[in-house]
C-alpha positions in Angstrom: 152.2 133.4 125.0 152.6 130.8 127.8 155.4 128.3 127.3 155.0 125.2 129.6 155.8 121.6 129.9 154.3 118.7 131.8 156.5 117.6 134.8 158.1 114.1 134.6 158.0 113.6 138.3 156.6 115.5 141.3 158.7 117.8 143.5 159.8 121.4 143.7 163.4 120.6 142.8 162.6 119.1 139.4 165.1 120.4 136.9 163.9 121.1 133.4 166.9 119.8 131.5 165.7 118.3 128.3 162.4 120.2 128.4 162.9 123.1 126.0 160.2 125.0 124.2 161.3 126.8 121.0 160.0 130.4 120.7 161.1 130.6 117.0 157.5 130.5 115.7 156.8 133.8 117.4 158.9 135.5 114.7 155.9 135.1 112.5 153.5 136.6 115.1 154.7 140.2 115.8 151.6 140.9 117.9 153.1 138.7 120.7 154.9 140.9 123.1 155.0 138.9 126.3 156.2 135.4 127.1 155.4 133.6 130.3 157.4 130.4 130.8 157.5 127.6 133.3 160.2 125.8 131.3 163.5 126.4 129.5 162.9 128.5 126.3 165.1 128.9 123.3 165.0 131.4 120.4 167.3 130.8 117.4 165.6 133.6 115.4 165.4 137.3 116.4 162.1 138.1 118.2 162.0 141.9 118.0 158.4 142.1 119.2 158.9 140.3 122.5 159.5 142.9 125.2 158.6 141.0 128.3 159.9 137.6 129.6 158.4 136.2 132.8 159.9 133.0 134.2 157.6 131.3 136.7 157.0 127.9 138.3 158.1 125.8 141.1 160.3 123.8 138.7 162.8 126.7 138.9 163.4 127.0 135.2 166.7 128.4 134.1 167.5 131.8 132.5 167.5 131.4 128.7 170.9 130.6 127.1 173.1 133.4 125.7 171.8 133.0 122.1 168.2 133.3 123.2 169.0 136.4 125.3 170.6 137.9 122.2 167.6 137.1 120.1 165.3 139.2 122.3 166.6 142.6 121.3 163.6 144.6 122.5 163.4 143.1 126.0 162.5 145.8 128.5 161.1 143.6 131.3 162.7 140.5 132.7 161.2 138.7 135.7 163.4 135.8 136.7 163.1 135.7 140.5 162.5 132.0 140.4 165.2 131.2 137.9 168.0 128.9 139.0 171.8 129.0 138.4 173.7 127.5 135.6 173.4 130.5 133.2 174.2 134.1 133.8 172.5 137.2 132.5 174.3 138.0 129.2 172.4 140.9 127.6 174.2 143.2 125.3 174.9 146.8 126.4 172.2 147.9 124.0 169.7 145.5 125.5 170.8 146.5 129.0 170.4 150.2 128.1 166.7 149.7 127.3 165.7 147.4 130.2 163.1 149.1 132.5 162.0 146.4 134.8 163.9 143.4 136.2 163.6 140.8 139.0 166.6 138.5 139.2 168.5 136.5 141.9 172.0 137.8 142.6 173.5 134.5 141.5 172.5 135.0 137.9 174.5 138.2 137.5 178.0 137.8 135.9 180.4 136.4 138.5 183.2 138.8 137.7 181.0 142.0 138.1 178.4 141.0 140.7 175.9 143.8 141.5 178.2 146.2 139.6 176.9 144.5 136.4 173.6 146.3 136.9 175.1 149.7 136.2 174.8 148.8 132.5 171.0 149.0 133.0 170.9 152.8 132.8 167.1 152.9 132.0 166.1 150.6 134.9 163.1 151.9 136.8 162.1 148.8 138.8 164.5 146.3 140.3 164.1 143.3 142.5 167.4 141.8 143.5 167.3 138.8 145.8 169.7 136.3 147.3 172.5 138.8 147.8 175.5 137.9 149.9 175.1 139.4 153.5 178.2 141.6 153.2 177.4 142.8 149.6 176.8 146.4 148.9 174.2 148.1 146.8 176.6 151.1 146.2 176.9 150.4 142.5 173.2 151.0 142.1 173.7 154.7 142.9 174.4 155.1 139.2 170.9 154.1 138.3 169.3 157.5 138.3 166.1 156.4 136.7 165.4 153.8 139.4 162.0 154.4 141.0 161.4 151.1 142.9 163.9 148.8 144.6 163.4 145.5 146.5 166.8 144.0 147.7 168.3 142.0 150.5 171.9 143.2 150.4 173.4 144.3 153.6 175.3 147.5 152.8 175.3 150.5 150.5 171.8 151.7 151.3 172.8 155.3 152.1 174.5 155.7 148.7 171.1 155.3 147.0 170.3 158.9 147.9 171.8 159.6 144.5 168.8 157.8 143.0 166.7 161.0 143.1 163.6 159.3 141.5 163.6 156.4 144.0 160.1 156.3 145.6 159.5 152.7 146.7 162.1 150.7 148.7 161.8 147.4 150.4 165.0 146.5 152.3 165.6 143.1 153.7 168.5 142.7 156.1 169.9 146.3 155.6 172.9 147.1 157.8 172.2 150.7 159.1 173.5 152.2 162.3 170.3 154.3 162.4 167.9 155.9 160.0 169.3 159.4 160.1 171.4 158.8 157.0 168.2 158.2 155.0 167.3 161.9 155.5 169.4 162.7 152.4 166.9 160.7 150.3 164.8 163.1 148.2 161.5 161.1 148.2 
């Protein structure tokens, strides 16, 4: 399903406040497993069949509110690279434990835990983490032993990712490494 809205005025910084699409009708359509949205979406009913949420568009739609996130109990893929601030990722530990693919800006992670919040996502296989602080470390991600693919722009902690023995594909923006010898410990 594609959830969209018509823009009220042109421009890439258009904020979608007031433009909300309800996903509640999807509860009656269990064949729908993916939602692609270019606007703010809300779910006030549980949507157990929705496993994928892709937030797109130049209008930089927000991450769904906490109640909507809670009503997506089977979410295993969240692509929110273009989402803007105002709401943080607030998935339950059960939801986090089943998430396999995620793309999210650093600013949408809980402020008190930062990158460390991602350690709850124990089943995560693919992660794209953008807009990290230059001095921020990826060290907490060493606990994600299922991780196979990582795209990130954090400065530090890259060598600790040798603990991610399934990691095969890495794209590192702005890594702070003295040299590449430390990466010899990586298994793949």
